[in-house]
N, C-alpha and C positions, 0 to 999 in steps of 0.2 A: 809572496816573494818581492822583495824591491826591484826598480828597475834594472839594477846589474846582473840579480840573478835573472831577471826575465828576459835580459838580453842574452846570456848566458843559454837559457832554455830554448830560447828562439835559434841559436846557433845550433842545438843538439837536433832540435826537431826539422830543422831543414836538411841538415845530415841525413838522418833516418829517412826523410823523405824522398831523397835523390837516390839511395842506394834501395829502397824498398819499393820504388816504383820502375828500377832496371836501368837507373842513369849512372853507373859506374865511373864515365869520366869526367863527373862533377865532382867526385870524391877529392880530388885532388885541391880544390878550391876550400876542403875544410881541414885536412889533414897536414900538421905541421912537417916539413921537413925530414926532421928528425923522430918523427912518431915511431912508439913501439906499440906493440898488441901483442896480446897473450890471447890466443884461442883455443876452444878445447878440442879440436880437431887438428892442432898442430903440435907437435913435439917441442919444436924452437919458437924461441921468440920470431917477431915479424918486425925487422929494425928498417925503419926509414919509410917515407911517402912511397916510394916506387912499389915497395913489398906489400905494404898495406892495400894499397889501391888494387895491385894484382890479386890478392888473397880476395877480397871485396868482389870482383869481377869475377872471380872464378865461381862464389857462391851464387852471384847473378845468374852466371851463365848456366849452373847446374839445377836453379831452382826457381821459379816464379813465385812472387809472395801475392799474397791473396788479398791477406790483410796483415795489418801491424798495429800493436796498441802499447803504448807505454803505461806502466801502473806505478801510480805514486811517486811521481819523480819528487827529488829531494837537490837542489843544489847549495853547496856550502862553499862560500869565498874565502880566498885567503890571498888578499892583495890583488896581483894580477893574476892569479890562479884560481881555479875552480876544481870542485869535485861533481861529478854530477851521478847520481845512483837511480836506478829504477828496476823494475821487473818488467819483462815483455810477454807479451803474447804474439805468437807470429803463424799465421796459416799459411802453408807454402803447398805448391804443387811441385813434384819433381818425380820423374820417371811413371809418369801417370798416376800417381799417389797422391793424395793429400794428405798432409801431416800438419798436426799441431806442435809448434814448439814452445816451450814454456822456460825462461829464464830470467839471469839478472845480468846487468852491465854495470858497471862501474866506469867513467870515464874522466879524464884529466885534463882541463883545458888552460891555457896560458892566453892572455893578453899581449899579442903583438902587432904594431904597425896598425895599431886602431883598430882591430879585430880580434874575436876569439878563434884558437887553433886548437884541435884536439892532438894532444902531445901523447895521451896513453890512454889504451882502451883494454879492457879485460872483460872479458864475459865467460858466462857459463850457462848451462842446464839448471832450472831450479831444483834443487834436492827434492826427490820424491816423486816430481812430474814426470809424465811419461815424453817420448820424446826427446 
């Protein structure tokens, strides 16, 4: 990765570190005010920073992440925008049960005010994977 792609990836890693360690309050530092997310468990799009932070915080409140790993990340740059894709494996504990979640994530970021902001996120279970 070139230096700009590395900068984007560091932003994504910091965001993922925040929520997987249970710090939902830090997400506002990464989510753009006009962020949109499409999540597999929500019928409607999540529109805006507040709605997205609330959804991530609800997940954090319902499950403790025990392990998180991004697999084969790819960063594509388009001027002041970037698309990041990767598969993930997540070990969570919820309701006294330990679950393995495997999925894929596609994030779009833009550079504004000297930093990278998450403007769109779509994630889903990995086809054929349990959980």
